[in-house]
C-alpha positions as CSV (number, residue, x, y, z in Angstrom):
1,M,11.2,23.1,-25.3
2,I,14.7,24.3,-24.3
3,H,15.3,25.7,-27.7
4,T,12.0,27.6,-27.6
5,Y,12.9,29.4,-24.4
6,M,16.4,30.1,-25.8
7,E,14.9,31.7,-28.9
8,I,12.5,33.8,-26.8
9,Y,15.4,35.0,-24.7
10,T,17.6,35.8,-27.7
11,N,14.9,37.8,-29.4
12,F,14.2,39.6,-26.2
13,K,17.9,40.6,-25.8
14,K,18.1,41.8,-29.4
15,S,15.0,44.0,-29.0
16,Y,16.0,45.3,-25.6
17,K,19.7,46.0,-26.4
18,G,20.7,49.7,-26.3
19,D,17.4,50.9,-24.7
20,N,18.5,52.4,-21.4
21,T,15.6,54.8,-21.0
22,S,12.7,52.5,-20.3
23,K,12.9,49.4,-18.1
24,A,9.3,48.1,-18.5
25,F,10.2,44.4,-18.9
26,Y,12.2,41.9,-17.0
27,I,12.9,38.1,-17.2
28,G,11.0,36.2,-14.6
29,S,11.0,32.6,-13.5
30,L,9.5,29.8,-15.6
31,D,5.8,29.1,-15.5
32,I,5.5,25.8,-13.7
33,N,2.1,24.9,-15.0
34,D,3.0,25.6,-18.7
35,T,6.2,23.7,-18.3
36,K,4.4,20.7,-16.9
37,Q,1.9,20.9,-19.8
38,L,4.7,21.0,-22.3
39,H,6.4,18.0,-20.7
40,N,3.1,16.0,-20.7
41,N,2.5,16.8,-24.4
42,A,6.0,15.7,-25.3
43,D,5.6,12.4,-23.3
44,R,2.2,11.8,-24.9
45,K,3.6,12.3,-28.4
46,G,6.5,10.0,-27.7
47,H,4.1,7.3,-26.4
48,N,1.8,7.6,-29.5
49,L,4.9,7.3,-31.8
50,Y,5.9,4.1,-29.9
51,L,2.4,2.6,-30.2
52,N,2.2,3.5,-33.9
53,H,5.6,1.8,-34.4
54,T,4.7,-1.4,-32.5
55,Q,1.3,-1.7,-34.3
56,A,2.9,-1.2,-37.7
57,T,5.3,-4.2,-37.1
58,P,3.0,-7.1,-36.0
59,N,5.6,-9.8,-36.7
60,A,8.1,-9.4,-33.9
61,G,11.6,-10.8,-34.4
62,Y,12.4,-14.1,-32.7
63,V,15.6,-14.3,-30.7
64,D,17.0,-17.7,-29.9
65,Y,18.2,-18.0,-26.3
66,E,18.8,-21.7,-26.2
67,D,22.6,-21.3,-26.1
68,E,22.5,-18.9,-23.1
69,E,22.5,-20.4,-19.6
70,T,19.9,-18.3,-17.8
71,D,17.9,-19.1,-14.7
72,C,14.3,-18.1,-15.4
73,S,12.8,-19.7,-12.3
74,S,10.3,-17.6,-10.4
75,D,7.5,-18.1,-7.9
76,V,4.9,-16.8,-10.4
77,S,2.4,-19.4,-11.2
78,E,2.2,-20.6,-14.8
79,V,-1.2,-19.9,-16.5
80,D,-2.4,-21.6,-19.6
81,L,-4.2,-19.1,-21.8
82,N,-6.9,-20.2,-24.2
83,L,-6.6,-17.8,-27.2
84,D,-10.2,-18.4,-28.2
85,T,-11.6,-17.2,-24.9
86,Y,-8.9,-14.8,-23.9
87,K,-10.3,-11.4,-22.9
88,P,-8.6,-8.1,-21.7
89,S,-10.3,-8.4,-18.3
90,T,-8.6,-11.9,-17.8
91,S,-5.3,-10.3,-18.6
92,N,-5.8,-7.6,-16.0
93,R,-7.0,-10.0,-13.4
94,L,-3.9,-12.2,-13.8
95,I,-1.4,-9.2,-13.7
96,S,-3.0,-7.3,-10.9
97,P,-1.5,-9.4,-8.0
98,T,2.0,-9.0,-9.6
99,D,1.9,-5.2,-9.3
100,P,2.0,-4.8,-5.5
101,K,4.0,-8.0,-5.0
102,F,7.1,-6.7,-6.8
103,G,6.6,-2.9,-6.2
104,V,6.1,-2.0,-9.9
105,S,4.0,0.9,-11.0
106,D,0.7,0.4,-12.9
107,R,2.1,2.3,-15.9
108,A,5.2,0.1,-16.1
109,V,3.1,-3.1,-15.7
110,A,0.7,-2.0,-18.5
111,A,3.6,-1.2,-20.9
112,I,5.3,-4.5,-20.2
113,A,2.1,-6.5,-20.6
114,S,1.2,-4.8,-23.8
115,S,4.7,-5.5,-25.2
116,V,4.5,-9.2,-24.3
117,L,1.1,-9.6,-25.9
118,H,2.4,-7.8,-29.0
119,D,5.4,-10.1,-29.1
120,V,3.3,-13.3,-29.0
121,G,1.0,-11.9,-31.7
122,L,-2.1,-11.2,-29.7
123,I,-1.8,-7.4,-30.5
124,T,-1.6,-6.4,-34.1
125,S,-2.3,-3.4,-36.2
126,N,-5.8,-4.7,-36.9
127,K,-6.5,-6.1,-33.4
128,S,-5.7,-3.7,-30.5
129,D,-8.5,-4.5,-28.1
130,L,-6.0,-6.5,-25.8
131,V,-3.8,-3.5,-25.1
132,V,-3.6,-3.2,-21.3
133,D,-4.6,0.2,-20.0
134,E,-3.1,1.4,-16.7
135,N,-6.5,2.8,-15.5
136,K,-8.3,-0.5,-16.1
137,L,-5.4,-2.3,-14.5
138,R,-5.8,-0.1,-11.4
139,G,-9.5,-0.8,-11.2
140,E,-9.0,-4.5,-11.6
141,K,-6.4,-4.4,-8.9
142,D,-8.9,-2.9,-6.5
143,Q,-11.4,-5.6,-7.4
144,V,-8.9,-8.3,-6.8
145,R,-8.2,-6.9,-3.4
146,K,-11.9,-6.9,-2.5
147,N,-12.3,-10.4,-3.7
148,L,-9.3,-11.7,-1.7
149,K,-10.6,-9.8,1.4
150,L,-14.0,-11.4,1.1
151,Q,-12.4,-14.8,0.5
152,A,-10.3,-14.6,3.6
153,L,-13.2,-13.4,5.6
154,S,-15.4,-16.3,4.5
155,E,-12.7,-18.8,5.3
156,A,-12.2,-17.2,8.7
157,Q,-15.9,-17.3,9.5
158,A,-16.0,-21.0,8.8
159,L,-13.4,-21.8,11.4
160,P,-13.9,-21.4,15.2
161,L,-11.7,-18.9,16.9
162,K,-9.6,-20.6,19.6
163,G,-6.7,-18.3,20.1
164,L,-6.6,-14.5,19.7
165,Y,-3.3,-12.6,19.8
166,F,-3.0,-8.8,19.5
167,D,-0.4,-6.1,19.8
168,G,-0.5,-2.4,19.1
169,R,1.5,0.8,19.0
170,K,1.1,4.5,18.3
171,D,2.1,5.6,14.8
172,S,2.3,8.9,13.1
173,T,-0.5,8.8,10.5
174,L,-1.6,11.3,7.9
175,I,-5.1,12.5,8.6
176,E,-7.3,14.8,6.6
177,E,-8.9,17.9,8.1
178,R,-11.6,20.0,6.5
179,V,-11.6,23.7,7.3
180,D,-14.6,25.5,5.6
181,T,-14.3,24.3,2.0
182,K,-10.6,23.3,2.0
183,R,-9.0,20.1,3.1
184,Y,-5.6,19.8,4.8
185,T,-3.5,16.9,5.7
186,R,-1.4,16.7,8.8
187,K,0.4,14.1,10.9
188,A,-1.2,12.8,14.1
189,K,-0.5,10.0,16.6
190,E,-3.0,7.2,16.1
191,E,-3.4,3.9,17.9
192,H,-3.0,0.9,15.6
193,L,-3.9,-2.7,16.7
194,S,-3.1,-5.9,14.8
195,L,-5.1,-9.1,15.4
196,I,-3.7,-12.6,14.7
197,E,-5.5,-16.0,15.0
198,E,-3.7,-19.0,16.5
199,P,-3.0,-21.8,15.8
200,G,-1.8,-21.2,12.3
201,S,-0.8,-17.5,12.7
202,R,-3.6,-16.3,10.4
203,Y,-3.8,-12.5,10.1
204,I,-7.3,-11.3,10.9
205,T,-7.2,-7.5,10.5
206,H,-5.9,-4.2,12.0
207,L,-7.9,-1.8,14.0
208,S,-7.6,1.9,15.0
209,P,-9.2,2.5,18.4
210,S,-10.2,6.0,19.2
211,F,-8.2,5.9,22.5
212,G,-5.5,3.7,23.9
213,T,-7.4,2.8,27.0
214,A,-8.1,-0.8,27.9
215,K,-11.9,-0.4,27.7
216,Q,-11.7,1.3,24.3
217,I,-9.4,-1.4,22.9
218,S,-11.4,-4.3,24.2
219,A,-14.7,-2.7,22.9
220,T,-13.1,-2.2,19.5
221,I,-11.9,-5.8,19.3
222,I,-15.3,-7.2,20.4
223,G,-17.2,-4.9,18.1
224,Y,-15.2,-6.0,15.1
225,L,-15.5,-9.7,15.8
226,E,-19.2,-9.4,16.4
227,G,-19.6,-7.3,13.3
228,I,-18.2,-10.1,11.1
229,T,-20.2,-12.7,13.0
230,R,-17.2,-14.5,14.3
231,D,-18.0,-17.2,16.8
232,L,-16.3,-16.5,20.2
233,S,-17.8,-19.4,22.1
234,Q,-14.8,-21.6,21.6
235,L,-12.2,-19.0,22.4
236,L,-9.7,-20.5,24.8
237,A,-6.6,-18.3,24.8
238,I,-5.6,-14.7,24.4
239,G,-2.1,-13.4,23.9
240,C,-0.4,-10.0,24.1
241,D,2.6,-8.3,25.7
242,G,3.0,-7.6,29.4
243,T,2.1,-3.9,29.5
244,S,-0.2,-2.7,32.2
245,V,-2.8,-1.7,29.6
246,Y,-3.1,-5.2,28.4
247,T,-2.5,-7.3,31.5
248,G,-3.8,-5.1,34.4
249,W,-5.7,-7.3,36.9
250,K,-8.7,-4.9,36.9
251,P,-8.6,-2.5,34.0
252,G,-6.5,-4.6,31.5
253,V,-7.7,-5.5,28.0
254,T,-7.5,-9.2,28.7
255,R,-9.6,-8.8,31.9
256,C,-12.2,-6.7,30.0
257,L,-12.5,-9.4,27.3
258,E,-13.0,-12.1,30.0
259,M,-15.7,-10.0,31.6
260,K,-17.4,-9.4,28.2
261,L,-17.3,-13.1,27.3
262,D,-18.2,-14.1,30.9
263,K,-15.5,-16.9,31.1
264,P,-11.9,-17.2,32.0
265,L,-9.2,-17.4,29.3
266,Q,-5.7,-18.7,29.2
267,W,-3.3,-15.8,29.0
268,G,-0.2,-16.1,26.7
269,I,1.8,-13.1,27.8
270,C,5.2,-12.0,26.4
271,L,7.5,-11.5,29.4
272,L,9.9,-9.1,27.7
273,H,8.5,-6.0,29.5
274,F,8.3,-7.9,32.8
275,N,12.0,-8.8,32.5
276,E,12.8,-5.1,31.8
277,L,11.3,-4.1,35.2
278,I,14.0,-6.0,37.1
279,L,16.8,-4.1,35.4
280,R,14.9,-0.9,35.6
281,H,14.6,-1.1,39.4
282,L,18.3,-2.1,39.6
283,F,19.4,0.9,37.7
284,E,17.1,3.2,39.7
285,M,18.7,1.8,42.9
286,L,22.2,2.3,41.6
287,D,21.9,5.6,39.7
288,G,18.7,7.1,41.0
289,L,15.7,8.3,39.1
290,T,15.9,9.9,35.7
291,N,15.3,13.6,35.4
292,G,15.0,13.9,31.6
293,P,15.7,12.1,28.3
294,K,19.5,12.8,28.6
295,S,20.0,12.0,32.3
C-alpha cells in the first residue's frame, strides 16, 4: 500500500514538473476510509493464506518437552473430550468462560482454539467444521452468561434471605441520548447500588436508582427482591455504612425498609463515617469552617 502511494506521488511530480502556469491540482491528505479498507483487505488475505497453509499440513510436528522443567499448573479445569460426540458448540461453550477470565479478545481465543484443534488432528484439510469462529464464540459467551445468571438466581431463590447488605456511590456513566434521528453518548452521574447476601457474602445484583434519596433507594431494593420472588419473611439483619441517607432515624433507607416489611431489623452499621465526625468537629473548632476546596 505504501509503494502504491509513492508511485502515484512520483508520477504526479513527473507530470506536474515545469508547469508553472496552471495550479489546478494539489496533494491532499489520505482518504481514511479507503486506507482502512486496504488494511482490512490485506489482513483478510493474510488470514486466508494462514488458513490455507494450516489446512494443507494436517500432520503437525510433535515437539518433545519432557526434558524441559516447566510449570504448567493452572486453575483451568481439565475436560475429557469424547471425539465421537465432539461438536463445535461444545468447544465454544468450554472456551467462553476463559475469554473474560483472562482478558483475551474473542479473535485471539478463536485463533488459539483453532490452532490447538489443528495440532491434535481434529481439524484437517478435509474436516474443517470444528474451526472456532469469533462471532459464534461471542454468541456462545452471551449464552453462557445468561445460563450462569439464571443458575445463580435459582440458587438464591431456594435459600431464605437472612442478611442484606448494600452500599452505593455515584459514578460517571456513559448514557445514550437520542436527538431527532441521531444518537449521542455523554457522561452523566448515576447512582449505583450493590446488594450482598449474608452469611456467605453472596453477590445478589447491582441496581441503578433514579434518585439518591432514601425512599427511592428503598423502593428500588424492595421492587427488585419482590420481582425475583425472593422471600423476605426471614430477613433479620441489614447492613450499610453510617451516612444519613442510609441510617437516618426517620427518612433513612434502613428505616424505610423496616416500615415496608413491618418489622424491626438488626442494623449492622459501618462506623467509619461516624468516627470521621469527631475529627471533623475538632478541626472545625481549631481551624474554623472551610470556605472552599482549597481552604
